[in-house]
C-alpha positions as a LaTeX table, in Angstrom:
\begin{tabular}{lrrr}
\hline
Residue & $x$ (\AA) & $y$ (\AA) & $z$ (\AA) \\
\hline
Met1 & 127.53 & 121.38 & 117.12 \\
Met2 & 124.20 & 123.32 & 116.23 \\
Lys3 & 122.25 & 119.92 & 116.51 \\
Lys4 & 123.92 & 119.45 & 120.00 \\
Asn5 & 123.05 & 122.91 & 121.23 \\
Leu6 & 119.44 & 122.55 & 119.86 \\
Leu7 & 119.22 & 119.12 & 122.01 \\
Leu8 & 120.63 & 120.84 & 125.12 \\
Thr9 & 118.03 & 123.57 & 124.77 \\
Ala10 & 115.13 & 121.18 & 124.28 \\
Ala11 & 116.26 & 119.07 & 127.31 \\
Ala12 & 116.59 & 121.93 & 129.53 \\
Ser13 & 113.00 & 123.29 & 128.30 \\
Leu14 & 111.64 & 119.84 & 128.89 \\
Ala15 & 113.18 & 119.66 & 132.32 \\
Met16 & 111.39 & 122.97 & 133.28 \\
Leu17 & 108.10 & 121.69 & 131.87 \\
Val18 & 108.21 & 118.54 & 133.87 \\
Ala19 & 109.12 & 120.45 & 137.04 \\
Ala20 & 106.05 & 122.70 & 136.54 \\
Tyr21 & 103.89 & 119.76 & 136.11 \\
Gly22 & 105.45 & 118.20 & 139.27 \\
Gln23 & 104.06 & 121.12 & 141.22 \\
Glu24 & 100.27 & 120.48 & 140.33 \\
Thr25 & 98.12 & 119.86 & 143.21 \\
Gly26 & 96.67 & 116.24 & 143.67 \\
Lys27 & 97.31 & 113.07 & 145.33 \\
Phe28 & 99.67 & 111.75 & 142.77 \\
Lys29 & 103.11 & 112.88 & 142.04 \\
Pro30 & 105.31 & 111.84 & 139.25 \\
Thr31 & 107.39 & 109.49 & 141.29 \\
Asp32 & 107.20 & 105.75 & 141.61 \\
Ala33 & 106.48 & 105.90 & 145.26 \\
Ser34 & 103.62 & 108.09 & 144.80 \\
Leu35 & 102.23 & 106.04 & 141.75 \\
Lys36 & 102.23 & 102.78 & 144.00 \\
Gln37 & 99.28 & 104.43 & 145.70 \\
Tyr38 & 97.22 & 103.43 & 142.84 \\
Gln39 & 94.22 & 101.17 & 143.62 \\
Tyr40 & 92.66 & 99.14 & 140.75 \\
Pro41 & 88.88 & 100.18 & 140.14 \\
Glu42 & 86.21 & 97.57 & 140.54 \\
Trp43 & 84.65 & 98.45 & 137.35 \\
Phe44 & 87.70 & 97.26 & 135.50 \\
Arg45 & 88.08 & 94.22 & 137.51 \\
Asp46 & 84.56 & 93.19 & 136.84 \\
Ala47 & 84.48 & 94.24 & 133.18 \\
Lys48 & 86.61 & 91.55 & 131.71 \\
Phe49 & 86.02 & 92.44 & 128.20 \\
Gly50 & 86.56 & 95.54 & 126.06 \\
Met51 & 86.36 & 96.34 & 122.32 \\
Trp52 & 88.65 & 98.65 & 120.41 \\
Ala53 & 88.55 & 100.83 & 117.26 \\
His54 & 92.13 & 100.61 & 115.88 \\
Trp55 & 91.05 & 102.66 & 113.02 \\
Gly56 & 92.37 & 105.64 & 110.96 \\
Pro57 & 93.65 & 106.81 & 107.51 \\
Gln58 & 96.02 & 103.70 & 107.30 \\
Ala59 & 93.05 & 101.67 & 106.73 \\
Val60 & 92.50 & 103.42 & 103.34 \\
Pro61 & 94.82 & 101.44 & 101.03 \\
Arg62 & 93.56 & 98.03 & 102.60 \\
Gln63 & 97.03 & 96.85 & 103.10 \\
Gly64 & 97.10 & 96.18 & 107.00 \\
Asp65 & 99.30 & 97.64 & 109.55 \\
Trp66 & 102.15 & 100.18 & 109.56 \\
Tyr67 & 101.14 & 101.62 & 106.19 \\
Ala68 & 102.41 & 105.08 & 106.93 \\
Lys69 & 105.84 & 103.80 & 107.60 \\
Asn70 & 106.07 & 101.08 & 105.03 \\
Leu71 & 105.18 & 102.94 & 102.14 \\
Tyr72 & 108.63 & 104.64 & 102.55 \\
Met73 & 110.24 & 101.36 & 102.84 \\
Glu74 & 111.56 & 100.79 & 99.35 \\
Gly75 & 110.82 & 97.21 & 98.06 \\
Ser76 & 108.35 & 96.41 & 100.85 \\
Pro77 & 105.05 & 94.91 & 99.71 \\
Gln78 & 103.17 & 98.03 & 100.88 \\
Asn79 & 105.90 & 100.17 & 99.15 \\
Lys80 & 105.19 & 98.22 & 95.88 \\
Tyr81 & 101.58 & 98.72 & 96.24 \\
His82 & 101.90 & 102.32 & 97.03 \\
Val83 & 103.91 & 103.06 & 93.93 \\
Ala84 & 101.53 & 100.96 & 91.72 \\
His85 & 98.29 & 102.59 & 92.98 \\
Tyr86 & 99.37 & 106.12 & 93.94 \\
Gly87 & 102.72 & 106.66 & 92.58 \\
Pro88 & 106.19 & 107.21 & 94.24 \\
Pro89 & 106.38 & 108.56 & 97.77 \\
Ser90 & 108.37 & 111.39 & 96.52 \\
Lys91 & 105.33 & 112.74 & 94.84 \\
Phe92 & 102.30 & 111.19 & 96.76 \\
Gly93 & 103.03 & 110.35 & 100.37 \\
Tyr94 & 101.02 & 109.56 & 103.47 \\
Lys95 & 99.79 & 113.35 & 103.72 \\
Asp96 & 98.14 & 112.59 & 100.46 \\
Ile97 & 96.46 & 109.45 & 101.96 \\
Ile98 & 94.68 & 111.29 & 104.85 \\
Pro99 & 92.22 & 113.22 & 102.60 \\
Leu100 & 91.12 & 109.85 & 101.12 \\
Trp101 & 89.77 & 108.78 & 104.55 \\
Lys102 & 86.10 & 109.86 & 104.59 \\
Ala103 & 84.67 & 107.27 & 107.12 \\
Glu104 & 81.34 & 107.83 & 105.04 \\
Lys105 & 79.74 & 104.61 & 106.44 \\
Trp106 & 80.74 & 105.02 & 110.07 \\
Asp107 & 77.78 & 104.85 & 112.48 \\
Pro108 & 79.21 & 104.94 & 115.94 \\
Asp109 & 75.90 & 104.56 & 117.84 \\
Lys110 & 75.05 & 101.30 & 115.70 \\
Leu111 & 78.40 & 99.91 & 116.25 \\
Met112 & 78.46 & 100.66 & 120.02 \\
Ala113 & 75.00 & 98.96 & 120.50 \\
Leu114 & 76.47 & 96.00 & 118.62 \\
Tyr115 & 79.62 & 95.90 & 120.94 \\
Lys116 & 77.45 & 96.18 & 124.07 \\
Arg117 & 75.39 & 93.27 & 122.83 \\
Ala118 & 78.53 & 91.32 & 122.33 \\
Gly119 & 79.41 & 91.41 & 126.03 \\
Ala120 & 81.98 & 94.42 & 125.80 \\
Lys121 & 81.90 & 96.36 & 129.09 \\
Tyr122 & 84.17 & 99.06 & 127.84 \\
Phe123 & 85.34 & 100.59 & 124.58 \\
Val124 & 88.56 & 102.21 & 123.37 \\
Ser125 & 89.05 & 104.57 & 120.52 \\
Met126 & 92.35 & 105.17 & 119.03 \\
Gly127 & 93.57 & 108.49 & 119.81 \\
Ser128 & 96.47 & 108.60 & 117.50 \\
His129 & 98.67 & 105.87 & 115.85 \\
His130 & 102.28 & 106.21 & 115.16 \\
Asp131 & 101.39 & 108.18 & 111.95 \\
Asn132 & 100.79 & 111.32 & 114.20 \\
Phe133 & 97.37 & 112.04 & 112.90 \\
Phe134 & 94.99 & 112.92 & 115.79 \\
Leu135 & 91.57 & 111.50 & 115.86 \\
Trp136 & 90.49 & 114.23 & 118.15 \\
Asn137 & 89.62 & 118.00 & 117.98 \\
Ser138 & 93.11 & 119.09 & 118.66 \\
Lys139 & 94.44 & 122.83 & 119.00 \\
Ile140 & 98.00 & 121.56 & 118.77 \\
His141 & 98.34 & 120.84 & 115.11 \\
Arg142 & 96.45 & 120.64 & 111.82 \\
Trp143 & 96.74 & 116.83 & 111.22 \\
Asn144 & 93.70 & 115.88 & 113.08 \\
Ser145 & 90.23 & 114.23 & 111.88 \\
Val146 & 88.24 & 117.29 & 112.40 \\
Asn147 & 90.43 & 119.46 & 110.12 \\
Met148 & 91.03 & 116.67 & 107.53 \\
Gly149 & 89.64 & 113.46 & 106.23 \\
Pro150 & 86.22 & 112.73 & 107.82 \\
His151 & 85.94 & 116.19 & 109.40 \\
Lys152 & 84.75 & 114.83 & 112.51 \\
Asp153 & 85.70 & 114.40 & 116.17 \\
Val154 & 86.35 & 110.67 & 115.99 \\
Val155 & 87.30 & 110.33 & 119.71 \\
Gly156 & 84.42 & 112.56 & 120.81 \\
Leu157 & 81.83 & 110.77 & 118.77 \\
Trp158 & 82.98 & 107.31 & 120.03 \\
Gln159 & 82.85 & 108.65 & 123.52 \\
Lys160 & 79.25 & 109.98 & 123.13 \\
Ala161 & 78.22 & 106.62 & 121.69 \\
Ala162 & 79.87 & 104.71 & 124.55 \\
Lys163 & 78.22 & 106.82 & 127.32 \\
Lys164 & 74.88 & 106.50 & 125.62 \\
Gln165 & 75.30 & 102.58 & 126.05 \\
Gly166 & 76.60 & 102.78 & 129.56 \\
Leu167 & 80.13 & 101.62 & 128.71 \\
Lys168 & 83.43 & 102.92 & 130.14 \\
Phe169 & 85.44 & 104.87 & 127.61 \\
Gly170 & 88.93 & 104.74 & 126.73 \\
Val171 & 91.72 & 106.18 & 124.28 \\
Ser172 & 94.84 & 104.62 & 122.91 \\
Glu173 & 98.00 & 106.65 & 122.29 \\
His174 & 100.72 & 105.47 & 120.09 \\
Leu175 & 102.43 & 108.53 & 119.78 \\
Ala176 & 105.67 & 107.86 & 121.86 \\
Ala177 & 107.19 & 105.80 & 119.08 \\
Ser178 & 106.10 & 108.13 & 116.25 \\
Phe179 & 109.46 & 110.02 & 116.14 \\
Asn180 & 111.63 & 106.91 & 115.28 \\
Trp181 & 109.02 & 105.01 & 113.46 \\
Tyr182 & 108.38 & 107.89 & 110.81 \\
Gln183 & 112.11 & 108.62 & 110.07 \\
Pro184 & 112.05 & 106.46 & 106.66 \\
Ser185 & 109.67 & 109.25 & 105.40 \\
His186 & 112.80 & 111.61 & 105.28 \\
Gly187 & 114.56 & 109.12 & 103.02 \\
Ala188 & 114.75 & 108.49 & 99.13 \\
Asp189 & 114.86 & 105.62 & 96.75 \\
Lys190 & 118.19 & 103.99 & 96.44 \\
Ser191 & 117.51 & 102.68 & 92.95 \\
Gly192 & 115.33 & 103.04 & 90.03 \\
Pro193 & 113.96 & 106.13 & 88.23 \\
Tyr194 & 113.46 & 108.08 & 91.56 \\
Ala195 & 116.67 & 107.28 & 93.09 \\
Gly196 & 118.07 & 110.20 & 95.16 \\
Ile197 & 114.81 & 112.14 & 95.07 \\
Pro198 & 113.60 & 112.93 & 98.72 \\
Tyr199 & 110.24 & 111.49 & 100.05 \\
Asp200 & 107.71 & 114.07 & 100.94 \\
Gly201 & 108.63 & 113.74 & 104.64 \\
His202 & 111.76 & 115.49 & 103.89 \\
Asp203 & 109.85 & 118.77 & 103.06 \\
Pro204 & 110.07 & 120.98 & 105.98 \\
Lys205 & 106.52 & 122.05 & 105.24 \\
Tyr206 & 105.48 & 118.85 & 106.56 \\
Ala207 & 107.62 & 118.42 & 109.58 \\
Asp208 & 104.54 & 118.91 & 111.92 \\
Leu209 & 103.33 & 115.51 & 110.56 \\
Tyr210 & 106.52 & 113.57 & 109.82 \\
His211 & 108.66 & 115.14 & 112.69 \\
Gln212 & 112.16 & 116.58 & 112.13 \\
Pro213 & 114.88 & 114.52 & 110.56 \\
Asn214 & 116.93 & 112.48 & 113.03 \\
Pro215 & 119.82 & 114.17 & 114.74 \\
Asp216 & 122.84 & 112.19 & 114.79 \\
Ser217 & 122.59 & 111.73 & 118.56 \\
Ile218 & 119.09 & 109.99 & 118.49 \\
Asp219 & 119.30 & 106.30 & 119.12 \\
Met220 & 117.15 & 105.04 & 116.20 \\
Lys221 & 117.33 & 101.31 & 117.50 \\
Lys222 & 115.03 & 102.04 & 120.28 \\
Trp223 & 111.17 & 101.95 & 120.10 \\
Ile224 & 110.90 & 105.25 & 121.70 \\
Thr225 & 113.09 & 108.19 & 121.19 \\
Asn226 & 115.58 & 110.02 & 123.47 \\
Asn227 & 114.88 & 113.18 & 121.64 \\
Pro228 & 113.75 & 115.74 & 124.39 \\
Ala229 & 111.97 & 117.95 & 121.89 \\
Trp230 & 109.64 & 115.21 & 120.89 \\
Gln231 & 109.19 & 114.08 & 124.45 \\
Lys232 & 108.03 & 117.58 & 125.26 \\
Glu233 & 105.81 & 117.53 & 122.42 \\
Trp234 & 104.25 & 114.12 & 123.32 \\
Leu235 & 103.45 & 115.39 & 126.95 \\
Gly236 & 101.62 & 118.24 & 125.42 \\
Asp237 & 99.59 & 116.06 & 122.99 \\
Ile238 & 98.72 & 113.62 & 125.58 \\
Thr239 & 97.95 & 116.24 & 128.23 \\
Glu240 & 95.49 & 117.93 & 125.63 \\
Leu241 & 93.88 & 114.48 & 125.02 \\
Ile242 & 93.27 & 113.83 & 128.72 \\
Asp243 & 91.96 & 117.37 & 129.58 \\
Asn244 & 89.49 & 117.45 & 126.66 \\
Tyr245 & 88.12 & 114.01 & 126.85 \\
His246 & 88.75 & 112.71 & 130.60 \\
Pro247 & 88.86 & 109.05 & 129.64 \\
Asp248 & 88.19 & 106.23 & 131.96 \\
Leu249 & 91.23 & 104.38 & 130.54 \\
Leu250 & 94.37 & 105.45 & 128.75 \\
Tyr251 & 96.55 & 102.90 & 126.92 \\
Ser252 & 100.09 & 103.49 & 125.76 \\
Asp253 & 101.62 & 101.37 & 122.88 \\
Ser254 & 104.83 & 101.04 & 124.83 \\
Pro255 & 106.23 & 101.04 & 128.22 \\
Leu256 & 105.42 & 104.07 & 130.35 \\
Pro257 & 107.39 & 106.64 & 128.10 \\
Phe258 & 110.16 & 108.91 & 128.67 \\
Gly259 & 110.98 & 108.16 & 132.52 \\
Asp260 & 109.96 & 111.43 & 134.53 \\
Val261 & 108.16 & 112.74 & 131.50 \\
Gly262 & 105.89 & 109.79 & 131.60 \\
Arg263 & 105.24 & 109.61 & 135.05 \\
Thr264 & 104.48 & 113.29 & 134.90 \\
Met265 & 101.76 & 112.30 & 132.35 \\
Leu266 & 100.56 & 109.54 & 134.51 \\
Ala267 & 100.18 & 111.53 & 137.56 \\
His268 & 98.20 & 114.10 & 135.77 \\
Phe269 & 95.97 & 111.41 & 134.40 \\
Tyr270 & 95.21 & 110.07 & 137.82 \\
Asn271 & 94.64 & 113.39 & 139.49 \\
Asp272 & 92.31 & 114.52 & 136.74 \\
Asn273 & 90.28 & 111.20 & 136.97 \\
Ile274 & 89.91 & 111.92 & 140.76 \\
Thr275 & 88.50 & 115.35 & 140.00 \\
Gln276 & 86.13 & 114.08 & 137.24 \\
Asn277 & 84.95 & 111.19 & 139.71 \\
Lys278 & 84.27 & 113.53 & 142.80 \\
Gly279 & 87.46 & 112.32 & 144.73 \\
Val280 & 87.48 & 108.73 & 143.78 \\
Leu281 & 90.34 & 107.37 & 141.38 \\
Ala282 & 88.58 & 105.24 & 138.75 \\
Gly283 & 91.00 & 105.68 & 136.05 \\
Val284 & 93.08 & 102.77 & 134.30 \\
Tyr285 & 96.39 & 103.21 & 132.50 \\
Thr286 & 97.60 & 100.23 & 130.65 \\
Pro287 & 101.27 & 100.44 & 129.27 \\
Lys288 & 103.35 & 97.49 & 128.13 \\
Gln289 & 105.32 & 97.02 & 131.25 \\
Pro290 & 105.01 & 95.04 & 134.57 \\
Ser291 & 102.79 & 97.26 & 136.94 \\
Glu292 & 104.18 & 96.71 & 140.43 \\
Gly293 & 100.76 & 97.92 & 141.38 \\
Lys294 & 101.27 & 101.41 & 139.69 \\
Trp295 & 99.12 & 100.70 & 136.55 \\
Val296 & 97.49 & 97.82 & 134.46 \\
Gln297 & 100.08 & 95.88 & 132.55 \\
Asp298 & 99.34 & 95.30 & 128.89 \\
Val299 & 100.34 & 92.30 & 126.74 \\
Glu300 & 100.03 & 92.70 & 123.12 \\
Arg301 & 99.06 & 89.47 & 121.20 \\
Gly302 & 99.75 & 87.32 & 124.19 \\
Val303 & 98.63 & 86.16 & 127.76 \\
Leu304 & 100.30 & 85.76 & 131.06 \\
Asp305 & 101.18 & 82.18 & 132.05 \\
Ser306 & 99.81 & 82.27 & 135.42 \\
Ile307 & 97.48 & 84.11 & 137.90 \\
Ser308 & 98.77 & 87.68 & 138.37 \\
Pro309 & 98.29 & 89.46 & 141.73 \\
Tyr310 & 97.54 & 92.53 & 139.74 \\
Pro311 & 94.82 & 92.80 & 137.20 \\
Trp312 & 96.25 & 93.08 & 133.61 \\
Gln313 & 95.16 & 93.25 & 130.13 \\
Thr314 & 95.76 & 91.48 & 126.77 \\
Asp315 & 95.26 & 93.63 & 123.66 \\
Thr316 & 94.74 & 91.94 & 120.36 \\
Ser317 & 92.99 & 92.05 & 117.08 \\
Ile318 & 90.35 & 89.94 & 115.52 \\
Gly319 & 92.33 & 90.26 & 112.24 \\
Asp320 & 95.02 & 92.67 & 111.28 \\
Trp321 & 95.44 & 95.87 & 113.08 \\
Phe322 & 94.11 & 97.86 & 110.15 \\
Tyr323 & 92.02 & 96.61 & 107.47 \\
Lys324 & 93.52 & 94.35 & 104.99 \\
Thr325 & 92.10 & 92.83 & 101.88 \\
Gly326 & 91.66 & 89.06 & 102.24 \\
Gln327 & 92.63 & 88.91 & 106.10 \\
Lys328 & 91.65 & 86.17 & 108.15 \\
Tyr329 & 89.47 & 86.70 & 111.36 \\
Lys330 & 89.59 & 85.07 & 114.65 \\
Ser331 & 86.38 & 83.00 & 115.13 \\
Ala332 & 83.99 & 83.54 & 117.93 \\
Asp333 & 85.26 & 80.30 & 119.35 \\
Asp334 & 88.84 & 81.80 & 119.34 \\
Val335 & 87.63 & 84.62 & 121.14 \\
Ala336 & 85.79 & 82.70 & 123.90 \\
Gln337 & 88.84 & 80.47 & 124.42 \\
Leu338 & 91.09 & 83.51 & 124.69 \\
Leu339 & 88.75 & 85.49 & 126.95 \\
Thr340 & 88.16 & 82.60 & 129.34 \\
Asp341 & 91.85 & 81.83 & 129.70 \\
Ile342 & 92.72 & 85.49 & 130.47 \\
Val343 & 89.86 & 85.97 & 133.06 \\
Ser344 & 91.08 & 82.81 & 134.82 \\
Lys345 & 94.44 & 84.53 & 135.27 \\
Asn346 & 92.95 & 87.95 & 136.53 \\
Gly347 & 93.14 & 89.70 & 133.14 \\
Asn348 & 90.90 & 91.44 & 130.76 \\
Leu349 & 90.67 & 91.13 & 127.01 \\
Leu350 & 90.73 & 94.25 & 124.85 \\
Leu351 & 89.69 & 93.25 & 121.25 \\
Asn352 & 90.18 & 95.19 & 118.14 \\
Val353 & 87.24 & 94.85 & 115.60 \\
Val354 & 88.70 & 95.74 & 112.34 \\
Gln355 & 86.67 & 98.44 & 110.45 \\
Thr356 & 86.71 & 99.15 & 106.69 \\
Pro357 & 88.06 & 102.38 & 105.63 \\
Glu358 & 84.45 & 103.33 & 105.13 \\
Gly359 & 83.97 & 102.66 & 109.10 \\
Asp360 & 81.50 & 99.66 & 108.84 \\
Leu361 & 82.11 & 95.84 & 109.37 \\
Glu362 & 82.39 & 93.28 & 106.82 \\
Pro363 & 79.39 & 90.72 & 106.76 \\
Asp364 & 81.51 & 87.82 & 107.75 \\
Leu365 & 83.04 & 89.87 & 110.61 \\
Leu366 & 79.60 & 91.07 & 111.70 \\
Lys367 & 78.40 & 87.46 & 111.88 \\
Ile368 & 81.58 & 86.56 & 114.19 \\
Val369 & 80.61 & 89.58 & 116.61 \\
Asn370 & 76.99 & 88.31 & 116.75 \\
Asp371 & 78.33 & 84.86 & 117.63 \\
Ile372 & 80.54 & 86.35 & 120.45 \\
Ala373 & 77.39 & 88.18 & 121.60 \\
Ala374 & 75.53 & 84.67 & 121.80 \\
Trp375 & 78.29 & 83.04 & 123.74 \\
Thr376 & 78.74 & 85.84 & 126.26 \\
Ala377 & 74.88 & 85.97 & 126.83 \\
Ala378 & 74.99 & 82.24 & 127.84 \\
Asn379 & 78.32 & 82.23 & 129.62 \\
Gly380 & 78.79 & 85.74 & 131.16 \\
Glu381 & 77.77 & 84.62 & 134.53 \\
Gly382 & 81.22 & 82.78 & 134.77 \\
Ile383 & 83.08 & 85.62 & 133.35 \\
Tyr384 & 81.95 & 89.04 & 134.48 \\
Ala385 & 82.63 & 90.34 & 138.13 \\
Thr386 & 84.52 & 86.84 & 138.80 \\
Arg387 & 87.83 & 86.55 & 140.34 \\
Pro388 & 90.54 & 83.92 & 139.90 \\
Trp389 & 90.17 & 80.65 & 141.78 \\
Lys390 & 92.96 & 78.84 & 143.65 \\
Ile391 & 94.34 & 77.54 & 140.35 \\
Tyr392 & 93.64 & 79.16 & 136.76 \\
Gly393 & 93.21 & 75.90 & 135.21 \\
Glu394 & 94.38 & 72.24 & 134.36 \\
Gly395 & 94.87 & 70.09 & 131.26 \\
Pro396 & 97.47 & 69.87 & 128.48 \\
Ser397 & 97.71 & 73.58 & 127.82 \\
Thr398 & 98.95 & 74.25 & 131.26 \\
Leu399 & 102.07 & 72.11 & 130.62 \\
Lys400 & 105.17 & 74.18 & 129.67 \\
Ser401 & 106.07 & 71.73 & 126.90 \\
Asn402 & 102.69 & 72.58 & 125.12 \\
Gln403 & 103.02 & 76.48 & 125.66 \\
Gln404 & 103.88 & 78.61 & 122.73 \\
Lys405 & 105.64 & 81.97 & 123.50 \\
Gly406 & 103.95 & 85.00 & 122.31 \\
Arg407 & 105.61 & 87.54 & 120.00 \\
Phe408 & 105.52 & 90.52 & 122.70 \\
Gly409 & 105.97 & 88.41 & 125.86 \\
Gly410 & 103.82 & 85.84 & 127.83 \\
Leu411 & 102.09 & 83.01 & 126.09 \\
Ser412 & 100.61 & 83.27 & 122.47 \\
Asp413 & 97.06 & 84.58 & 122.31 \\
Thr414 & 96.17 & 81.75 & 119.54 \\
Arg415 & 96.40 & 78.27 & 120.92 \\
Gly416 & 95.13 & 74.62 & 120.34 \\
Tyr417 & 92.82 & 73.71 & 123.28 \\
Gln418 & 91.79 & 70.27 & 123.96 \\
Ala419 & 88.52 & 69.02 & 125.77 \\
Ala420 & 90.86 & 68.11 & 128.81 \\
Asp421 & 91.70 & 71.76 & 129.21 \\
Ile422 & 89.82 & 73.35 & 132.07 \\
Arg423 & 89.73 & 76.96 & 133.22 \\
Tyr424 & 88.28 & 78.20 & 136.49 \\
Thr425 & 86.68 & 81.38 & 137.90 \\
Thr426 & 84.92 & 81.98 & 141.12 \\
Lys427 & 82.13 & 84.33 & 142.41 \\
Ala428 & 79.72 & 84.44 & 145.24 \\
Gly429 & 81.11 & 81.02 & 146.85 \\
Asn430 & 80.56 & 79.40 & 143.42 \\
Val431 & 83.31 & 77.81 & 141.18 \\
Tyr432 & 82.74 & 78.20 & 137.37 \\
Ala433 & 84.60 & 75.65 & 135.30 \\
Phe434 & 85.12 & 75.98 & 131.59 \\
Cys435 & 85.75 & 73.16 & 129.09 \\
Met436 & 87.93 & 74.80 & 126.25 \\
Asn437 & 86.75 & 72.24 & 123.49 \\
Val438 & 84.12 & 69.98 & 122.54 \\
Pro439 & 84.39 & 66.70 & 124.56 \\
Asp440 & 83.80 & 63.14 & 122.94 \\
Gly441 & 81.88 & 61.90 & 125.96 \\
Gln442 & 82.72 & 62.74 & 129.69 \\
Ile443 & 84.24 & 65.98 & 130.92 \\
Arg444 & 86.93 & 65.37 & 133.70 \\
Met445 & 87.81 & 68.13 & 136.38 \\
Pro446 & 90.48 & 66.67 & 138.74 \\
Ala447 & 90.79 & 69.79 & 140.68 \\
Leu448 & 86.95 & 69.30 & 141.99 \\
Gly449 & 87.44 & 65.63 & 142.81 \\
Lys450 & 86.51 & 64.60 & 146.51 \\
Asn451 & 90.33 & 64.14 & 147.38 \\
Ser452 & 91.25 & 67.53 & 145.87 \\
Thr453 & 93.36 & 69.76 & 148.00 \\
Tyr454 & 91.43 & 72.72 & 146.64 \\
Leu455 & 88.05 & 71.87 & 148.04 \\
Asn456 & 86.82 & 71.75 & 151.60 \\
Lys457 & 83.03 & 71.09 & 150.91 \\
Pro458 & 81.25 & 68.49 & 148.73 \\
Ile459 & 79.70 & 69.44 & 145.59 \\
Ala460 & 75.70 & 70.00 & 145.59 \\
Ala461 & 74.94 & 71.06 & 142.12 \\
Val462 & 76.42 & 71.18 & 138.75 \\
Ser463 & 74.70 & 73.20 & 135.93 \\
Leu464 & 75.45 & 74.24 & 132.32 \\
Leu465 & 75.53 & 77.99 & 132.05 \\
Gly466 & 72.89 & 79.25 & 129.40 \\
Ser467 & 70.83 & 76.10 & 129.64 \\
Arg468 & 68.05 & 74.58 & 131.65 \\
Gln469 & 68.81 & 70.96 & 130.92 \\
Lys470 & 69.52 & 68.61 & 133.59 \\
Leu471 & 73.13 & 67.21 & 133.77 \\
Thr472 & 74.37 & 63.85 & 134.69 \\
Trp473 & 77.48 & 64.19 & 136.99 \\
Lys474 & 79.33 & 62.51 & 139.79 \\
Gln475 & 82.04 & 63.61 & 142.21 \\
Glu476 & 84.48 & 60.92 & 142.30 \\
Asp477 & 87.62 & 60.90 & 144.57 \\
Val478 & 89.91 & 61.74 & 141.73 \\
Ala479 & 87.65 & 64.27 & 139.62 \\
Leu480 & 84.28 & 65.71 & 138.96 \\
Ile481 & 82.97 & 63.84 & 136.09 \\
Ile482 & 80.12 & 65.52 & 133.85 \\
Thr483 & 78.49 & 63.56 & 131.14 \\
Lys484 & 78.56 & 65.44 & 127.84 \\
Pro485 & 75.08 & 67.08 & 127.60 \\
Ala486 & 72.75 & 65.70 & 125.14 \\
Asp487 & 71.88 & 69.20 & 123.79 \\
Phe488 & 75.51 & 70.51 & 123.39 \\
Pro489 & 75.63 & 74.12 & 122.58 \\
Ser490 & 77.06 & 75.26 & 119.16 \\
Trp491 & 80.41 & 76.66 & 120.62 \\
Lys492 & 83.43 & 74.99 & 121.63 \\
Val493 & 83.81 & 76.57 & 125.21 \\
Thr494 & 81.04 & 75.50 & 127.72 \\
Gly495 & 80.64 & 76.77 & 131.23 \\
Tyr496 & 79.58 & 74.90 & 134.00 \\
Lys497 & 78.37 & 76.40 & 137.51 \\
Ile498 & 79.57 & 74.42 & 140.55 \\
Glu499 & 77.65 & 74.91 & 143.69 \\
Phe500 & 78.75 & 73.60 & 147.11 \\
Lys501 & 76.92 & 72.22 & 150.28 \\
Lys502 & 76.51 & 74.90 & 152.79 \\
\hline
\end{tabular}
């Protein structure tokens, strides 16, 4: 009965808080009808490519994503590693990992200059992962990067570096899922020498990190909780993040959280952005939910299967989400294929570049980022500030029988492309066609043939992006045919500018 009364009290308090926020002045109110006033800013539609620092204390053990939860999952690989290297989680838990994160090799200015050179037009810093550790200078609770670990305002320093390079700046919040995600920290081993001894998350002294134990009425099967006390806390946390840093972009690792609570947060974010931009809304919100025009839909580790009427975003990582010893990275060719496919469908790519616990990049990853820079420098004309053409592409990869579903919706973000796969974009009356793999000889583009229903003018010129060499090409009835350039670039994806007669 006491738990039930506490929940009822928390729910009443939350309702009052939401009502108070709903009275704020500004264009946007916390309703779907009001949020549908949203207009997508041109900077985001033109940017196409952003980079992300999905980075924090969970990188320290070098064991990959979800370490702060899985160290409490008895028998899991990360739990076994933790026990072997740090001791049982009843004695040494995640709270003890946090001070080990020093970020002693982190140079945000150097990394930001690299990311700009690689073609990123916006940069996103993690604000807090599910681990409830804030990477900003928070007055709300002690578990933050200024008070602990590196003793630096990670979000603030990333933002300063991004502004110096002229990049738009965003933050990601993963907190909505934190309450349910962290509940294993309140458990205990079921077998072995420490069976029955509570983990450190059970200690009330650390409830501000690990949360309260789950009341019986909380549905633990859901990604985000129905606990009103946590929803209220989440709203306060994200409001502090917005008010302190006024980001250009805000990412939620979930659908828009908590119904009216989430709409309250979002209305505040949009209204704050309007104030910061002298009456113009330039802010972007990216939850994992179809937008209906209210925000930018985000698709994790996947892509949409067609041209979306609304701008959208893929978020993915070049490797594991947090640093992992021996991990395999996407190649620069993988990234170029992914970016091109996404842009052809009216989307953007947000790519996590995996940092070591110390804050730098491994040499092999540094080479990949520099290879990406070479590709975007040559092919960026057909990527940046473009819009989808009449079709996004053609070839084997467009056939449903060849499409592999992604883990979180849409299609997989890693796919095997053939030279017959073509992707299209358009800008300033020109069409840009990208051949998605290295051809043996001729490159055929049926959508650009003389008899194509997509064309109303003959082709005047065809050129290879990033090159001055003259191409051999002919526009036949059934296709535009380009002879493979003699001096073929070192990358798989090649872009071609198609100009038409006036």
